[in-house]
N, C-alpha and C positions, 0 to 999 in steps of 0.2 A: 732202707726204711724212709729216708728223706724223700726219695723219688715217689714212694707210695703215697706219702702225705700230699705231695703236689698232684698226683694222679687223682686222689679222692676229691680234692678241691675242684679240679677241672671237671670231674664227673658230675659233681653236685651242680656246679654252674651250668653245665651243658644240658643236663636233664631238666632242671627247673626252667631254663630258658625255653626249652621246647615244649614242655608239658604243662607248666603252671602259668608262666607269665602271659602267654597268648590268651589264656582263659580268664585272667583276672579282670573282674568287672564285666565279663561277657558270658557268664554261665546262663544256660537256659534252665527251666524248671526240671527238665529231665536229667540234668547234670548233677543235681543235688538230692540227697536222700538223708533221712534221719536214721540214727543207730538206736540210741536209748531214749531219745527225746528231742525236742525242738532246738536245744542248745548243743546237741551232740550230733554234728553233721559230718557227712562224708561226700566228697565230690569226685567226679571223674578225674580231676587233677590229682587228688590225694592218691587214688588207686594207680594211676599211670606213673607218677613219680616214684611211689614205693616199689612197684613192680620192676621198673627199669633200674633203680638203684640196687635192688636186691640181686638182680642178675649180674650187674656190672661189678658190684663190690665182692661178691663171692667168687667171681672170675679173677678179680685182682688178688684175692687172698684165698687160694685153694684150701679147702678144709674148714673154712669159717662158716658159721651159722648166722642167721638173721632173725632179729626180733623187730618186726615192724608193727606199727599201731594197727593197721588194717588187717594184717595177717593174723595177729593175736586176737582181734575181735572175732575172726572166723574160727580160730583154733587156740584157745587159751593155754593149752599145754606147751605151746612154743616158748612161753616164758621160762620153762625149766632150763633152757639153754643158758640162761643168764649167769648161773653159778657153776656151769660146767667147765671142763678143761679146755675145750676148743675156743678159739677166738670168736667173738660174736659182734656183729654189727647191730646197732640199735638205731632204728630209723623212725622219725616222725616226718612224713613227707610234707605236710603243711601243718605247722603248729600255729593255731589261730584260724582254724577253718571258717568259723563264723565271721571273722573279720574279712577273710578272703572272699567269702560269698557276698558280703555287703559292699565290697569295693574299698574296704579300709586297709591301708598298707601295713598294718601291724600284724604281720605274719612272717614266719621264717621256716626254713627247712633245717632239721636237726639230724645230725649223724654222730654217733659215738662208737668207739671200738673198745671192747672190754674183754677180759679173760679172767676166769676164776673169781668173778665178783669184783675185780679191780678195773677201774677206768684207765685206759691207756692213752686215748686221743679223742678229740672231738672237733666238730665243725658246726658253726651256726652261720647260715647264709640268709641275708635279708634281701630278697630279690629286687624290691622296688628301689632301694638305694644302691644295690650292687655290693653292699658291704659283706665281708667274709671274716668271721672270727674263728680262730683255731687255737687249740691247746694240745700240748703233749705232757704227759705225766712227768713231773720233775724237771721240765725244760721251759716252762713259762707259757705265756699266751701271746698271740699275735692278732692284730686287727689290720686287715688289708696289707699283711706282710710286715707291719711295724710292731715293735714290742708294745704290749698292752699291760699297764700296771696301774692299779687303783691308787690314787694319791693318798699319802699318809695323812692322818689326822681325823678325828671324829667329826661327824656332821655338825654344822652350825644350825641351830634351830631344830625344829622337829624332824624326826626320822621319817623320810618319805618311803612308805612301805606298800608294795603291791601284795595283795593277799588272794587266797583261793576264791574261786567263784562260789556263790551261794549253794549251787546244786551239789557241790562236793562236800558239804558240811552237815554234821548233825545239828540238831537244834542248839545244843550246848555250845558246840564249836562256833556256830553262827553268832550266837550272843557274844562269845569271847572276841571273835575277830572284829565284828562290825560294831562292837561296843567300844573299840579302841578309838582314841582321838586325841585332841590337843592336851587333855588332862593327863594323858599317859606319855606325852612327849612324842607322839607319832601322828602322822597323817596317812591314813590307809586308803587305798583305792583297789577296786576289784581287778583281778587279772584276766585279760583276754587272750594272752599268749605268754606262757611261762618262758619260752625261749627269748622273747623280746625283753621280758623282765631281767633275765640273767645277763643279757647283753647290756642292758642299761646299768645294772649293778657293776659289771666289769668296766664299763666306760665312765663310771662315776656320776651317772645321771640319776641313779636311784640308790638309796642307802641300803635297802634290804628287800627281800622277797620271802614270803612265808606261805607254806602249803601244808595240807593235811592228806593229800593224795600223792601216791608215789609211782605212778606209771613210769616205767624206766624211759620210755621214748620222750616223755615230756621234760624230764629232768637231767638225764645223764650228761648230755652235751653241755648244758649250762652250768651244772655243778662243777665239772672239771674246769671250765673256762674261768669261773669266779675264783676257784681255789688257786689256779695257776696264775691268775692276775693279782694274787695277794690277798684275796678275801678269805672269809671263813664260812664253812657250812656246818651247822650243828643240828643233831637229831635229838632223840629222846634223852632226857636227863642230862643235857649238855654234852653228850658224847659226839664225836665226829660222826657225820652221816655215813651210813653203810647201805649198800644196795639192798640187803636182805631185811632191812628194818620193818618194812611192810605196813603201809598205810598209817604211819604215825606223823604227827606234826614235825616240821623241820624248818629251819631258817637259813638263808644264804645272805650274807651281808658284807659290807665293805671292809669291816675289820672285826676282830674277836670281841671287842666290847659291845659293838652294835649287835652282833650275832647273839651274844649271851642275853642282851636286853630284850631283843625281839623274841628269842626262844622262850624266855621267861613269861613274856606277855601272852604268848599263844599256847602255853602249857606244854611246850616241847621238852 
């Protein structure tokens, strides 16, 4: 199993270096198209990274399925594999596509491995810095091969919180999220890449991240990373987050107290 984890890491680095990095900041108009609107973009890099990782990862683990962001956009029934008996790879080829298109380095490639609705392993690769975070269920988290652990102690001052983008929210949720501020002891900012947010929480650069949309490719890798780095992820009614909760608010935070506080503020 250890060798497989190393192989996955090498695959991700290699595919991203060949398909995404050379296109960063150099996309032409024909390389970018809209899916559901101007903030929901897909590029030739997204498609190529996902296609190549899908082929390579299923070859690495015979019998496994794949849930990829772009594949599910074309065939939503693929999400059914998430809670099935077979191992499933969950791929977001470029998380933060709008940033990638703009030439903003806040984008990552996300890969997670799950089975029966349980997250087993995850990888977050930030191509611009070369950083690679990885986690294994029950075995902890690593950043560039070194143990990654969120420092103990609650945050000093306001909780720095990344929250969902406005287009993911109902009117009531929008008012709740963006009405938060210093009076609530938080400082909220909109999220452009959930994967970057989770990496920042695990690194101690961000106290919490809160979302109301639960696309598995956006969150699976980061949720396991934060949990294995010593953080806490809470879903509806303060319960631990579950893959099948379905479109409900949840919070990932540096510690249990911060997670409870943020979950309460967002109505999770």
